[in-house]
C-alpha positions as CSV (number, residue, x, y, z in Angstrom):
1,X,36.2,9.1,103.7
2,X,34.7,9.9,107.0
3,X,32.1,12.6,105.5
4,X,34.8,14.5,104.3
5,X,35.7,15.2,100.7
6,X,39.3,15.9,99.7
7,X,40.0,19.4,97.6
8,X,42.4,18.8,94.4
9,X,43.3,20.3,91.2
10,X,43.0,19.3,87.6
11,X,45.1,21.1,85.9
12,X,44.4,20.2,82.2
13,X,41.7,17.8,82.0
14,X,41.1,17.9,78.3
15,X,43.1,14.7,76.8
16,X,43.3,14.9,72.8
17,X,44.5,11.6,71.4
18,X,44.4,12.0,67.9
19,X,46.2,8.8,67.0
20,X,46.3,4.9,68.2
21,X,48.9,5.8,70.7
22,X,48.1,4.1,73.8
23,X,47.4,0.2,73.0
24,X,46.1,-1.9,76.5
25,X,50.1,-3.0,76.7
26,X,51.5,0.3,76.4
27,X,48.8,2.7,78.0
28,X,48.7,6.9,78.3
29,X,50.3,7.3,81.5
30,X,50.1,11.4,82.8
31,X,52.0,11.7,86.4
32,X,50.6,14.9,88.0
33,X,47.1,14.5,86.4
34,X,45.5,15.8,89.7
35,X,47.3,18.3,91.8
36,X,46.8,20.2,95.3
37,X,45.3,16.9,96.5
38,X,44.3,17.6,100.0
39,X,42.9,15.4,102.5
40,X,41.0,16.7,106.0
41,X,42.3,14.9,109.3
42,X,40.2,11.8,110.1
43,X,41.2,10.4,106.0
44,X,41.3,6.6,106.7
45,X,44.9,5.3,106.4
46,X,46.5,1.9,104.8
47,X,47.8,-1.0,106.6
48,X,51.2,0.8,106.3
49,X,50.0,4.2,107.4
50,X,50.1,6.0,104.1
51,X,47.3,8.4,103.6
52,X,44.0,6.6,101.8
53,X,43.0,8.2,98.6
54,X,40.6,7.2,95.8
55,X,38.9,8.1,92.8
56,X,36.3,6.5,90.4
57,X,36.4,7.3,87.2
58,X,32.7,7.3,85.5
59,X,31.8,7.7,81.7
60,X,29.2,10.4,81.5
61,X,28.9,10.9,77.8
62,X,30.3,10.2,74.1
63,X,29.7,10.7,70.8
64,X,31.2,8.5,67.4
65,X,33.3,11.4,66.3
66,X,34.7,14.2,67.9
67,X,32.1,17.1,66.7
68,X,29.6,15.9,65.2
69,X,27.0,13.5,66.0
70,X,24.4,13.4,68.9
71,X,26.1,13.1,73.0
72,X,25.1,9.2,73.9
73,X,24.2,8.9,77.6
74,X,23.8,5.3,78.6
75,X,27.3,5.2,80.9
76,X,30.0,3.9,78.8
77,X,32.5,5.5,76.2
78,X,31.0,4.0,73.3
79,X,34.6,1.4,73.3
80,X,36.6,4.3,72.8
81,X,39.1,2.7,75.7
82,X,39.7,-0.9,76.5
83,X,39.5,-0.4,80.2
84,X,38.4,2.9,82.1
85,X,41.2,5.4,83.2
86,X,42.9,4.5,86.4
87,X,43.8,7.5,88.6
88,X,46.1,6.3,91.2
89,X,46.9,8.5,94.1
90,X,50.6,9.9,95.2
91,X,50.3,9.6,98.8
92,X,52.4,9.3,102.0
93,X,52.2,9.3,105.6
94,X,50.9,12.8,106.0
95,X,50.2,14.4,102.5
96,X,48.7,13.2,98.8
97,X,50.6,15.1,96.6
98,X,48.6,13.8,93.4
99,X,47.5,11.5,91.6
100,X,48.4,9.9,88.3
101,X,46.6,9.1,84.8
102,X,46.8,5.5,83.1
103,X,44.1,4.9,79.9
104,X,44.6,2.8,77.2
105,X,42.9,3.4,74.0
106,X,40.6,0.6,72.2
107,X,41.6,0.0,68.7
108,X,39.8,1.3,65.5
109,X,37.0,3.4,67.4
110,X,36.8,7.0,66.9
111,X,35.0,9.6,69.0
112,X,35.0,11.4,71.9
113,X,34.0,10.9,75.9
114,X,33.5,12.8,78.4
115,X,34.0,11.6,82.4
């Protein structure tokens, strides 16, 4: 991104999922998970002239049961989600207002993860 670092806010970064509600075919979709994206001048545009903003979501650590057990830091989420969460920017030619989060749970897996 031309060595620029965009600024943004995550108003509520915690997503407690206490039941199996969001399987792969019916993901959790949270519009506005990221807000106030401010991209500096010179940011690349896609072929349609829309500002190009991408987010990488990387697991930092997980543990088998919420609040108990040791944290494991092996670059995975311990299988809690069926795929990595996806953040898609909502952008126009002049600005990016925010990003929508999509994630799907894996069946029969308990625990917590940090990304």
